[in-house]
C-alpha positions as CSV (number, residue, x, y, z in Angstrom):
1,M,0.0,0.0,0.0
2,S,2.8,2.3,0.9
3,T,4.4,1.9,-2.5
4,L,1.1,2.7,-4.3
5,I,0.8,5.9,-2.3
6,E,4.3,7.0,-3.1
7,K,3.8,6.3,-6.8
8,I,0.6,8.4,-6.8
9,L,2.2,11.3,-5.0
10,S,5.1,11.3,-7.4
11,I,2.9,11.4,-10.6
12,D,2.6,15.2,-10.6
13,K,3.4,18.1,-8.3
14,E,-0.3,19.1,-8.4
15,I,-1.2,15.9,-6.4
16,R,-1.8,17.0,-2.8
17,C,-2.6,13.9,-0.7
18,V,-3.6,10.3,-0.9
19,E,-5.8,8.6,1.7
20,I,-6.7,5.0,2.2
21,I,-10.2,4.5,3.6
22,D,-11.7,1.2,4.8
23,E,-15.3,0.0,4.4
24,R,-16.3,1.5,7.7
25,G,-15.0,4.9,6.9
26,N,-11.8,4.7,9.0
27,L,-8.9,6.7,7.6
28,K,-6.1,4.1,7.5
29,I,-3.4,6.1,5.8
30,H,-3.1,9.8,5.0
31,R,0.0,11.1,3.2
32,C,0.6,14.4,1.5
33,N,3.3,15.8,-0.7
34,E,5.8,18.0,0.9
35,G,4.7,21.6,1.5
36,V,1.0,20.8,1.2
37,E,-1.2,22.9,3.6
38,P,-4.2,20.8,4.7
39,L,-7.6,22.2,3.8
40,L,-9.4,20.1,6.5
41,T,-8.5,19.5,10.1
42,P,-7.9,15.9,11.2
43,T,-11.4,15.7,12.7
44,E,-12.9,17.1,9.4
45,M,-10.8,14.6,7.4
46,R,-12.1,11.7,9.5
47,A,-15.7,12.9,8.9
48,Y,-15.0,13.3,5.2
49,A,-13.7,9.7,5.1
50,L,-16.8,8.4,6.7
51,G,-18.9,10.2,4.1
52,V,-16.9,8.5,1.3
53,A,-17.6,5.1,2.8
54,V,-21.3,5.9,3.1
55,R,-21.4,7.0,-0.5
56,K,-19.6,3.9,-1.6
57,A,-22.2,1.7,0.1
58,M,-25.0,3.7,-1.5
59,R,-23.5,3.3,-4.9
60,K,-23.3,-0.5,-4.4
61,R,-27.1,-0.5,-4.3
62,W,-27.2,0.2,-8.0
63,E,-24.5,-2.1,-9.2
64,N,-26.8,-4.8,-10.5
65,K,-28.6,-2.2,-12.7
66,I,-25.9,0.1,-13.9
67,G,-22.6,-1.6,-13.0
68,R,-19.9,-0.9,-10.5
69,T,-18.6,2.5,-9.7
70,R,-14.9,2.4,-10.4
71,W,-14.0,6.0,-9.6
72,V,-15.6,9.4,-9.3
73,V,-14.2,12.9,-9.6
74,G,-15.4,15.9,-7.6
75,Y,-14.0,19.2,-9.1
76,R,-14.3,21.9,-6.4
77,D,-13.0,25.4,-6.3
78,K,-10.0,24.6,-4.1
79,V,-9.4,21.0,-4.8
80,C,-10.1,18.1,-7.2
81,V,-11.1,15.0,-5.3
82,I,-10.7,11.6,-7.1
83,V,-12.2,8.6,-5.3
84,F,-11.3,5.1,-6.5
85,Y,-13.8,2.6,-5.1
86,D,-12.8,-0.4,-7.1
87,S,-9.3,-1.2,-5.9
88,P,-7.8,-4.7,-5.5
89,I,-6.6,-3.8,-2.0
90,G,-10.3,-3.7,-1.0
91,D,-10.1,-0.2,0.5
92,T,-11.0,3.1,-1.1
93,V,-8.2,5.2,-2.4
94,L,-8.9,8.9,-2.2
95,V,-6.6,11.3,-4.1
96,T,-6.8,15.1,-3.7
97,A,-5.1,17.4,-6.2
98,N,-5.0,21.1,-7.0
99,P,-7.7,22.1,-9.5
100,T,-5.0,22.8,-12.0
101,L,-4.1,19.0,-12.3
102,N,-4.1,17.8,-15.9
103,L,-7.1,15.5,-15.8
104,T,-5.4,13.0,-18.1
105,K,-3.4,12.1,-15.0
106,I,-6.6,10.5,-13.5
107,H,-6.2,7.6,-16.0
108,E,-2.6,7.1,-15.0
109,I,-3.6,7.0,-11.4
110,S,-6.5,4.6,-12.1
111,K,-4.1,2.1,-13.8
112,M,-1.9,2.2,-10.7
113,V,-4.8,1.6,-8.4
114,A,-6.1,-1.2,-10.6
115,E,-2.7,-2.9,-10.6
116,S,-2.2,-2.5,-6.8
117,S,-2.5,-5.5,-4.5
């Protein structure tokens, strides 16, 4: 898992942080690139992680009708949030980046997540 995080963080200087979130919404790992100022407090980040897990569970409800959700992107004013639900490690991989990230990098990250174990 640690190798995956380091690979993602090194893809582009616009990548801010990588988090690993378990099925219950527990924040297992949180790593940021050097010099990144957090936008959320640790308490807020734990609450955000719980929300990610809840949304994952809600998306599963529709899998038999429309297929699995592999990843989603939230493009906000201050940050781009990319959530990879369908990872071989079983946990959710959340990547935050500056909104200036070249969005083609998402495909590069998704390949890394898909090949992780």
